[in-house]
C-alpha positions in Angstrom: 76.0 124.4 103.7 74.5 128.4 104.9 75.4 129.2 107.9 71.7 129.1 109.3 71.7 125.6 108.5 75.0 124.9 110.5 73.6 126.8 113.6 70.6 124.6 113.5 73.2 121.8 113.1 75.4 123.0 115.9 72.6 123.8 118.3 70.3 121.4 118.6 67.7 123.7 120.7 67.8 126.9 118.2 64.6 126.9 117.4 63.3 126.8 121.0 61.1 129.9 122.0 61.7 130.0 125.9 66.0 129.1 125.8 66.2 131.6 122.6 64.7 134.5 124.4 66.7 134.0 127.4 70.3 134.0 124.8 68.7 136.6 123.2 68.5 138.6 126.2 70.4 141.3 126.5 73.4 141.4 129.7 72.5 142.4 133.2 74.1 142.2 136.5 77.0 140.8 137.4 79.8 138.9 134.9 79.2 135.6 136.8 74.9 136.1 135.7 75.8 135.9 132.4 79.6 134.9 131.8 77.5 131.0 130.2 75.6 133.1 127.7 78.7 135.0 126.7 80.4 131.9 126.5 77.6 130.4 124.4 77.9 132.6 121.9 81.9 133.2 121.8 82.4 129.6 120.9 79.6 129.7 118.4 81.2 132.7 116.5 83.7 131.0 116.2 82.8 127.7 115.2 81.0 129.3 112.6 84.2 131.0 111.3 86.5 128.0 111.4 83.9 126.2 109.9 83.6 128.7 106.9 86.8 129.7 107.1 86.3 133.4 108.0 88.9 135.1 108.9 87.9 138.7 109.0 84.0 139.0 109.7 81.9 141.9 109.8 79.8 143.2 113.1 76.4 143.9 110.9 76.9 140.6 109.2 77.1 138.6 112.6 74.2 140.4 114.0 72.0 140.6 111.1 72.4 137.7 109.3 74.0 134.9 111.2 71.4 135.1 113.9 68.3 136.9 113.1 65.7 134.3 113.9 62.6 135.4 112.5 63.4 139.2 112.5 64.7 139.2 115.9 68.4 139.7 116.8 70.7 139.0 120.0 70.6 142.1 122.2 73.6 141.0 123.6 75.6 140.6 120.9 77.4 144.1 120.9 78.8 143.4 124.2 79.6 139.5 123.3 82.1 141.4 120.3 83.2 143.9 123.0 84.4 141.3 125.3 86.1 138.8 122.7 88.3 142.5 121.8 88.8 142.8 125.8 90.3 139.0 125.8 92.1 139.4 122.6 90.2 137.0 120.3 89.2 139.7 117.9 91.3 142.7 116.5 89.8 145.5 114.4 91.4 145.8 111.3 92.3 148.8 111.6 94.6 148.0 114.9 96.5 145.8 112.4 100.0 147.0 111.7 100.9 148.1 108.2 103.2 145.3 106.9 104.7 147.9 103.9 106.2 150.1 106.6 109.8 149.7 107.5 111.1 147.0 110.5 111.6 150.2 112.7 107.6 151.5 112.1 106.9 147.7 113.0 108.5 147.6 116.5 107.7 151.1 117.0 103.8 150.3 116.5 104.2 146.9 118.4 105.7 148.7 120.9 103.4 151.3 121.5 100.1 148.9 121.3 101.8 146.6 124.2 102.4 150.0 126.3 99.5 151.6 125.8 97.0 150.0 124.6 94.0 151.7 122.7 90.5 151.1 123.8 87.7 151.7 121.2 84.1 152.9 122.0 81.5 149.9 120.9 80.2 152.0 118.4 83.9 152.1 116.4 84.2 148.6 117.0 81.2 147.8 115.1 81.6 149.6 112.3 85.1 148.4 111.8 86.1 144.9 110.3 86.7 142.2 113.0 90.3 139.9 112.5 90.3 136.7 114.7 93.0 136.0 116.0 93.6 132.6 116.7 92.2 131.7 113.0 94.8 134.4 111.8 97.6 132.3 113.7 96.3 129.2 111.8 96.1 130.8 108.4 99.9 131.9 108.8 100.8 128.4 109.7 98.9 126.9 106.4 100.2 130.4 104.5 104.1 129.1 105.1 103.2 125.3 105.2 102.2 125.7 101.8 105.1 127.7 100.5 107.0 125.0 102.0 105.7 122.6 99.7 107.0 124.8 96.8 109.9 126.2 97.7 113.1 124.1 99.3 115.1 126.6 100.4 114.7 128.1 104.1 113.4 131.2 102.4 111.4 132.1 99.3 110.7 135.4 97.8 107.1 135.4 96.3 104.9 138.2 94.7 102.2 140.1 96.1 99.8 138.3 94.2 101.1 135.1 94.5 100.5 135.5 98.8 97.2 137.1 97.9 96.3 133.9 95.9 97.5 131.6 98.8 96.1 133.6 101.8 92.8 134.1 100.1 92.1 137.8 99.0 94.1 141.2 99.6 92.5 142.0 103.0 93.6 138.2 104.2 97.5 139.0 103.2 97.5 142.0 104.7 96.2 140.2 108.4 98.1 137.5 107.6 101.6 139.3 106.4 100.8 141.7 109.4 101.1 139.2 111.8 104.0 136.8 110.3 105.7 140.6 110.2 105.5 141.0 113.6 106.5 137.6 114.6 109.7 138.1 112.3 108.6 135.5 110.0 108.1 137.4 106.3 109.1 140.8 105.5 107.6 143.2 102.3 109.8 144.5 99.7 109.2 146.1 96.7 111.3 147.4 93.5 110.4 149.8 91.0 112.3 149.4 87.4 110.1 149.0 84.6 107.0 148.6 86.8 106.5 148.9 90.4 106.5 145.0 91.8 105.7 143.9 95.3 106.8 140.9 97.1 107.2 139.0 100.4 110.0 137.3 101.6 108.7 134.5 103.6 111.1 132.5 106.0 110.3 129.0 105.7 112.2 127.8 109.0 112.5 128.2 112.4 114.6 130.9 112.0 113.6 134.6 111.4 113.5 135.8 108.2 116.6 137.8 107.2 117.0 141.2 106.2 116.5 142.7 102.5 118.9 142.1 100.2 119.5 143.6 96.5 119.5 139.4 95.8 116.1 139.5 97.1 115.3 142.2 95.0 116.2 140.5 91.8 114.3 137.3 92.6 111.7 139.2 93.1 111.9 140.8 89.4 112.9 137.2 88.1 110.2 136.0 89.8 107.8 138.8 88.5 108.6 138.1 84.9 108.1 133.9 85.4 104.4 134.9 86.1 103.7 137.4 83.5 105.6 134.7 81.0 103.0 132.3 82.0 100.6 134.6 82.1 101.1 134.8 78.5 101.8 131.2 77.7 98.2 130.8 78.7 96.7 133.3 76.8 98.8 132.1 74.0 97.3 128.6 74.7 93.9 129.6 74.4 94.5 131.4 71.2 95.8 128.4 69.5 92.8 126.1 70.6 90.3 129.0 68.9 92.0 129.2 65.4 92.1 125.5 65.7 88.7 125.0 66.2 87.8 128.0 63.7 90.1 126.3 60.9 88.5 123.3 61.4 85.1 124.6 61.3 85.4 126.3 58.1 87.4 122.9 56.6 84.7 121.1 57.4 82.0 123.6 55.9 84.1 123.9 52.6 85.5 127.6 52.8 89.0 126.7 52.6 90.3 130.2 52.4 88.9 131.2 55.7 90.4 128.2 57.1 93.6 128.6 55.5 93.9 132.3 57.5 93.4 130.3 60.6 95.6 127.8 59.7 98.2 130.5 59.3 97.1 132.4 63.0 97.6 128.9 64.6 100.7 129.1 62.9 101.9 132.1 64.0 100.5 131.7 67.9 102.3 128.0 68.1 105.5 130.4 66.7 104.9 132.7 69.7 104.6 130.3 71.9 108.0 128.7 71.1 110.0 131.8 72.1 107.9 132.8 75.1 108.6 129.1 76.3 112.2 129.5 75.7 112.4 132.5 77.5 110.3 130.9 80.7 112.8 128.3 80.8 115.8 130.5 81.0 114.3 132.7 83.7 113.4 129.8 85.4 116.9 127.9 85.1 118.7 131.3 86.5 116.2 130.7 89.7 117.7 127.3 89.9 120.8 128.0 89.6 120.2 131.0 92.7 118.6 128.4 94.6 121.3 125.9 94.5 123.6 128.9 95.0 121.9 129.5 98.8 122.0 125.6 99.1 126.2 125.7 98.8 126.4 128.0 100.8 124.5 126.7 103.7 126.1 123.4 103.5 129.6 125.7 103.7 128.3 127.6 106.8 127.1 124.2 107.8 130.9 122.5 107.8 132.3 125.5 109.2 130.3 125.0 112.2 130.7 121.6 112.3 134.6 122.0 112.3 134.4 125.0 115.0 132.7 122.3 117.0 134.9 119.4 116.6 137.8 122.0 117.8 136.1 122.9 120.6 134.8 119.5 122.0 138.4 118.0 120.8 136.8 115.3 118.7 139.7 113.9 116.8 139.0 112.8 113.4 139.4 109.0 113.7 136.5 109.2 115.5 134.7 111.4 113.0 135.8 109.0 110.1 134.2 106.5 112.4 131.1 107.9 112.6 130.8 108.8 109.3 132.1 105.0 108.3 129.1 103.6 110.6 126.4 106.2 108.7 127.5 105.0 105.3 127.2 100.9 106.7 123.9 101.9 107.2 122.5 103.7 104.5 124.0 100.9 102.2 121.9 98.5 104.5 118.7 100.9 104.4 119.7 100.9 100.4 119.6 97.0 100.2 116.8 96.9 102.1 114.6 99.2 100.0 116.2 97.2 96.9 114.6 94.3 98.3 111.2 95.3 99.2 111.1 96.7 95.5 112.5 93.4 94.4 109.3 91.9 95.7 106.8 91.1 93.1 104.0 93.0 93.3 100.3 91.3 92.1 98.2 94.8 92.4 98.5 95.0 89.0 97.2 91.3 87.9 93.5 91.4 86.1 91.4 89.3 87.0 90.8 87.4 83.4 94.8 86.7 83.3 94.2 85.3 87.0 90.8 83.2 85.4 93.3 81.9 82.5 96.1 80.7 84.6 93.6 79.2 87.3 91.8 77.4 84.4 95.3 76.2 83.0 96.1 74.8 86.0 92.9 72.7 86.4 93.9 71.6 82.4 97.1 70.5 84.0 95.9 68.9 87.5 93.0 66.6 85.0 96.1 65.3 83.1 97.6 64.7 85.9 95.2 62.6 87.7 94.5 60.9 85.0 97.9 59.8 84.7 97.9 58.5 87.8 94.8 56.5 87.6 96.1 55.0 84.8 99.1 53.8 86.2 97.4 52.9 89.0 95.1 50.5 87.7 98.0 49.0 85.8 99.7 48.8 89.4 96.8 46.9 90.5 96.5 44.3 87.3 100.1 43.5 88.0 99.2 42.9 91.8 96.3 40.6 91.0 98.5 38.7 88.5 101.3 38.2 90.9 98.7 37.5 93.6 97.4 34.5 91.0 101.0 33.7 90.3 101.7 33.5 94.0 98.9 31.4 94.7 99.2 28.9 92.4 102.5 28.4 93.1 101.7 27.8 97.1 99.1 25.5 95.8 101.7 23.0 94.1 104.2 23.6 97.1 101.3 22.2 99.0 100.4 19.5 96.8 104.1 18.4 96.7 104.1 18.0 100.8 101.3 16.0 100.5 102.4 13.6 98.3 105.6 12.9 100.4 104.1 13.6 103.7 103.8 10.0 105.2 107.2 9.2 103.8 109.0 11.9 105.6 107.2 11.6 108.9 108.5 7.7 108.7 111.7 8.5 108.2 112.0 11.5 110.7 110.3 9.4 113.6 113.9 7.3 112.9 116.1 9.5 112.8 115.4 13.0 114.3 118.7 14.8 112.6 117.0 13.7 109.1 114.0 15.3 110.5 115.4 18.4 110.6 117.2 18.4 107.6 113.6 17.5 105.7 112.3 20.5 107.8 114.7 22.8 106.5 114.5 21.5 103.2 110.8 22.2 102.7 111.4 25.6 104.2 113.8 26.5 101.4 111.6 25.1 99.1 109.1 27.1 99.8 111.0 30.1 99.8 112.3 28.9 96.4 108.8 28.9 95.0 
């Protein structure tokens, strides 16, 4: 997206002629008269710079390219930039401190700017490159965050080339380094051994960066060596790829002699790569040892500080052991929870085909079970029907027997009530038996 397209999207009435004439007019009268127009241009300049990640802007580019509408440019833009400078929203690139100078020079320059801030003329302001202070601070925070992601120590040393790549260019790196040096978060360093090497030491914690030591210079030399070795590896890899492609091409065409020559070049390149990679690994091991030593030193300092705090606060050894025991128990409990969560089966990696196959198997099993149940049910129903028929036949036989002996029993019962009761009881027993 171009700047002009972004402006049309950001400002809905940008193409309105009447509104445009009012905005493009020069400032006149009191500040309250042109304050809304100034805020409009101020907000638009900052919005464009943030969207396109422009840390440094050129007044001529802003005036002639960004806000050129049908050949017309804002007459008030020079005054807008001057007001932004007076409010501290922009600074000239010539006003920033030289980060390559010593710390005393930086402090002296900072004190001078606070006491006697020079006010440049409008012409001098428009001829210089302008740095947006808000974006400068955001960029500095972003750079420190990126370095923190690749370093786990409280400070780091990087080459100037690496720092420039992170910042987006030499000019941006100079502005960011100047800001970090002013705030005490970074310091410039350089060494001259076989060649001149520049670097930056950056604090990755809330504490200010420590003074440059001989160890920092050695680390810078090692870091520079790793970058050069990595560049050599990249060159060797490209050469290996070209030799391999050439050897295969000549081999397919039948020119075995030339293919053999490229194969030899490939072999030599691979041997050179192994030596370079071995040397690179050794240098990286040394850097790792230095980083581990720095961590050990920090841990030792922390232990000493903790011991001093225990003494000052009159904390007993038993209380410390109790706190450590509680901490170990909580850590062990957390590990058990994590282990239980890890042991929980995950179903995210199951393929749809596997699920469908398993579903079909389940359908077959359910179908066979239903068939067995229906067959057994039919057998039960048949048995019940047979048993019911047999019970009905037995009941009819019992009733027939009752009819045959009914008259005799009734006569005997009328003569002897006790005999009748015994006969009734015997009938019940007969029915139960049948």
